[in-house]
N, C-alpha and C positions, 0 to 999 in steps of 0.2 A: 773221899771215896776210897775204899779199900780195893786194891787190885788182887783178884784171885789168881792163884797159880795152880793148875791141874797137872797131872802127870803128862809127860811128853807124848803127843799123839802124832802119827804120821798121816799123810793124806790117804783117803780111802782108796784111791786108785793105785793098784799094785805097781810097785817099782818107782813111784814118785818119791824123791828125797825130801820134799817139803814137810815141815813139822811145826807144831804149835803147842803151847801150854795154856792157851786161852779158852779151850773148850773142854767140857766135862766128859763127853763120850766119844764122838767121832768128828772128823774135820775134813773138808775138801778145800784144796788150795785154790787160789784165784785163777790160775791157768786152767785147771780142770773144770772149775765152775763155768768159765767162759766157753770151754769146749762143750759142756753139757747143756748150757742154757745161754746161747749167744744173746747179745743185746737185741731187744725187739722180738725175740722168739716167743711163740705162744706159750711155751713151757715157763719161761721167765715171767711173763705177764700173769700167768695163772698162779705161780708161786707168790708173787707180790700181792695179788688180789686176795689170796687165802690168808696171807699174813695180816693184811689190813682188816679183814673180817675177823680173824682171831683176836686181834687187839681190841676191836670194837665189842666183841661178844665175850671177852674174857676167856678165850680158849676152851670152848666146849669140846668134848671128846671127838665128835664128828669132824670138826674143823682141824683138830690136832692130827687125826689119822689121815686126813686129806693132805695136810702139809707133809707128813712123813712119806706118803705115796709119791708126791711130787719130787721130794728129795731123792727117793729111790730111783725115780725115772731119770733125774739129772745125773746121778752117779752112774747108772747103767749106760746112759748115752755117752758120758765123758769117758768111761772105760772102753767102750766100743770104739769111739773115735781115736783115743790114744793108742789102742792096740792096732788099729787099721791105718794109722798114719794120715789122719784127716788133714786135707789142705783146703783152707778157706780162700777161694778164688777172689772173692770180693775184697778181703783184707789185703791180699797181695796186689790187686789192682789199685787199691787206694794208696798203698805205699809207693807204687811206681807212677802214680798220677794218671792211671788209665781208667776211663769210665767203664763201669761194669753194669750190664743191664740187659 
């Protein structure tokens, strides 16, 4: 398998130092992806559902546009949370061994 190398791209969230050469157009780092679509969030579930549907139907235009809309929502949410200093109380509680609920 030939490994492709693209020009160096930085994370789409402004001010993030993460970069990659594995993606042809834009890229969101893992930290910001988790901020924009936390594990179990409806947004992440919707993205995964649309990806499954796209693979099954060979990516018709409607499904592709829906996936792009979901990515834009994830990027917008990650940017807002990064800018506003989002604190995940559940993650902090889990680290400290405190039940959150």
